[in-house]
N, C-alpha and C positions, 0 to 999 in steps of 0.2 A: 458794489460796495463791499468792503471786507467786513466779515462777521467778527466783532470785537468781544463776543461772549467768552467767558473763560471756559477752557476744556476740562475734562475730568482730571482730577489730581492723580499723579502716579504713586503707586504703592511701592515703597522701597523693598528691594529683595531681602529676604531673611533666610536663615539656615533651614527653616521648615517649609519654605515655599516649594511647591512641586515643580519639577522640570518643565520648561516651556511656558512658564507663567501660570496664572490661575490664582485663585484666592486661597490662601492657606487656612488651615483650621486654627481656631483660637487656641492660645497656649493653655488656657484653663481646661479645655476639653482633653488635651493630651495628658495632662497631669492626672485627671480623674480616671482615664482608662488604664494607665499604668498602676494606679493605686488599686483599681478593681481587680486587675490580674494578680497582683501580689496578695490581696485579701483572699481570693479564691484558692490560691496555692496553700496559704497558711491554714485556711479553714479545712481543706482536704486532709492535711496532715493531722490536725487535731481530731477530726472525725475518725481517721484510721486508728489512732491511738486509743480513743474511747471504745471503739468496736472491739479491738483486741483485748482490752481490759475486761469488757463485759463478757466475752466468750470465755476468758480464763476463769471468771467468777462462776459461770455456769457449768464448767467442767473441771472441778478441783481434783488434784491427785490424792490418793489415799495417804494416810499418815504412817510414818515409820515409828520405830521404837521411841524416839524422842518427841513425838508429836509433830515433827516436820513432815511435809508431804513427800511422798516417794512413790514412783511408779512400780516399785518392786513389791509392795505390800499386797496381800491377798485377802479379800473378804471371805468369811466362811461362817454362815449362820446355821445351816442344817435345820431348817424349820421342819415341823412334823410333816411326814409324807414325802420328804426329799427322795428323789430317785437315785439310782445307782451312780456312784461317783468314786473318785480316787483322792487320797491324801498323799502329800509328799511329792507331787508332780508339778511341773511347770513347763513353760515353753522357752527354749533357748533362742539365741539371736539368729540361729540358722533355721529356725522353725521346728527343730527336733524336740521330742519330749525329753525332759530331764527328770531324774529321780531324786528323792530326798534322802536325808540321813547320812550324807557323805561328809558332813562337817559338823563341828561342835557349835558353830555360830552361823547366823543368817539374819540379815536385815537389822543388825544392831543387837540382837539377842544371843545369849551364849548359854549352853548347857554346861554347868559346873558340877562335877561329881564331888561329894564330900566323904564318901566311904573309902576306907583302906583296909587291907588285910583280909580280903575274902579268900577262903581256902576251899579247895575242891572237896565236895561231898559234905561240907559242914554248913548247917543253917547260919545265915548271916542276915545283914540288913544293908540294902542299897539306899543311900541318901544323896540327894542332889538338889540344886537350885537352878532356876532359869533367871539369868541376870540381864539387865538392860545395858545400854551403851555406856552408862555411867557406873556400872558394876553393882547396881542395887538389885536385890531379889525382887522378882515380879510376883505379885500376889493376886492379880485379877485374871481369871481364866474362865472361858465359857464352857458350859456343860455341853459336850458334843457326844451323841450316842451314849447317853446316860452317865458319862464320866467326864471330869475335867482334864484327866491325864490318862493316856494309854502308853504303857511301857512294854516294848517288845525286846526280848533278850534272846540271843542265839549265838552259838559258837561260830567262829569264822569259817568252819567247814560246813556251815548251815545245819548242824545238828543241835539238839537240845533246846528247841524252840519253846519259849514261854511268853504268854500274853498276860500282863499284870496291870494292876490299877493302884498306884500309890495314893497315899493320903498326904495332904499338905498341912503343915503347921502354920501358926500365925505369922512366923517370920519368913514364910515363903520356902521353907525346906520341905521337900517331898521325901517320903520314906516308904519302903515296902520290904517285907521279908523276901529273901532271895537265897536260893541254894543252887550253886553251880556244880553239877555232878562231876565234871572232869576238868583237869588242868588245860590250860591253853588261853588263847585270846578270845574273849567274848565281845560281842557288840551289843550295846544298849541303845535303843531308839526311843526318844521321848516324842510322842505324837500329841500335839495339843493345839488349842486355839486361844490366843491372847485377846484380852479386851484392852484396846488402846485408850489413850487419854481422851480422845475425842468421842469415845463410845463405840468406835468401830471394832471389827474383829479381824484377826490375822492368823491364819492357820500355818503352823510350822512343824517340821520334823527335823530334829537334831539328833546326831549320833555320837557316841563316845565309846572307846575301847575299855574293857575291863580285863586286866591281866591276872590270871590265876596261876600261881607257880606250880611246877611239877613237870614230869615227863609227859609229852603229848604225842599222840599219833593221829594225824588228821584222818577223818573218815572219807573215803571216796564218795562223791555224789551219786546217789542211786540213778539207775538208768531211767529215761523217760517212760512214763506209764500214765494211763488214764483211769486206773482203778487202784484203790488202796483199801486195806482192811484195818479197822481199829475197834477193839473191844467188841467184836462180833458184828459190827456194822460194816457193810460194804459201800464205799463211796466212789462214785464215778463222775467224770466230768466230760462235757462235750462242747464243741465249738472250734473255731479256726482262728486263733489269735493272729494278729497282723502287726507288724512294726509301724508305729506312728498312726494307726487307725483304730478307732474304738470298735470292738467286736464283743458280742455277747458270749459269756461262758456260763454254762448251766451245770450245777452240781446236784446230783441225785443221791439220796441216802436210802439204803435198803437194810432190813434186818431179816435175813433168810428170804422167804417169799413175800414178806410183808413190807409195807411202807410205813415207817414210824412217823409219829406226829412230831414235827420239829417245833420247838418252842422259841419264843423271842429271847434273844441274848443280846444285851446292850441295845435294846430297841429295834433289833432286826432279826431275821431268821437265819442269819449266818454272816460271818466276816471272812474276808480273804486278805492275806498278806502275801506279797510276792517279793522275794529278795534275789538280786542278781548275783551270780557267782563271780568272785573276783573282788570287785569294789564294794559289794554288798549294798548296792543301790536299793532303795526301799519304795514299795508301793503298798498302800493300805486301801483296800477297795471295799466299798459297801454295796449291798445288793439293791435290787428293785424292791419297792414296798409291796405288801400284800401277802396273802397266804402262800405257803410253800408246799402245797400238796404234791405237785409234780416236779419239785426241785427248786433250787435257789439260783437266780440269774444275776450275774455281775456284768458290768460293762468295763472291759479292760483294754487299755492301749499299751502294747508292749513298747518300751522306749527305745530299744535297740537290739541288735543281734546278741546272742549269748545263751547261756543256760540259766534258768530261773528255778527257784524252789518255791512252790505254792503251799501255803498253810491255810486250810479251810476249817474254821471254827464253827461248830454247830452244837445245839443243846437238845437233849432228849431226856425226859423224866428228871429234870432239874440238874443234870450233869453235862458239863461242857467237854467235848472231845475235839481232837484236831486230826484231820486227815492230811497227809503230806504227799506231794507230787513233784516230779521234775518235768519242766517244760523247756524244750529247745526252740529258740527263735532263730531261723537261718539268717 
């Protein structure tokens, strides 16, 4: 007898049917999986953006003259007990040490001289302002090493060195008595630390030329030496300076057979300025803290080959003196 029961119904083929037959997945399942993959991709992108934003908030760049952030700004607080360090230096794109004082402007700030008519050998006054990117005089400066402004003046042959401390008026104009003993081109370095709009600090060294009319005869740079005599004091230095590497330089002061008592000058037992022959690149170096019974030690990194003039300021019995040396860096 033939079986008349109905057989299983045939399932029509569909585009989603697997090859060789078989039961396909339901259409709703396919849509859900595609949506899930899309949601995972979008969610990953959003998470990456949020992480990047958060890291940027945790690591803000310092502010420039206008209050905008800039990687070129340099903090400088010099808290009590600060160790030996340099002003006016930075690191170039090639890793080499750069010197300061080569330009009248840096980071949006400009050194603007206001004095004219300085004559050789006559007492005068040097007046200047530090202006921001909008040309406005800056009036907020941090006190660094007892003074808000250090002014170094020297003739371009590296003679006639003076370390001065101007005073600022309410309008941001700095002024200081200045006598330039000889005709020629002199270089003035303003070494200061600005207080930025966000309360941070930015150390700068800007330089400008001062022309003094008259016949001039450049003085040859003295030969390298490690000993100098000034007002009866014999000053010597020891150490092995290296290009691009910080090395200690120790300066010792003697008065005959005795060692005089060095006094604090501008918060330290000595100051050292180094100027490079030719472009007059500037380094202002401060010593290690503590008593100076056996000498004053500085940490100096020579920025490049050439000849440098060293000016060591020290104070004994209330009077500041300067010993000068020539250093050759091969």
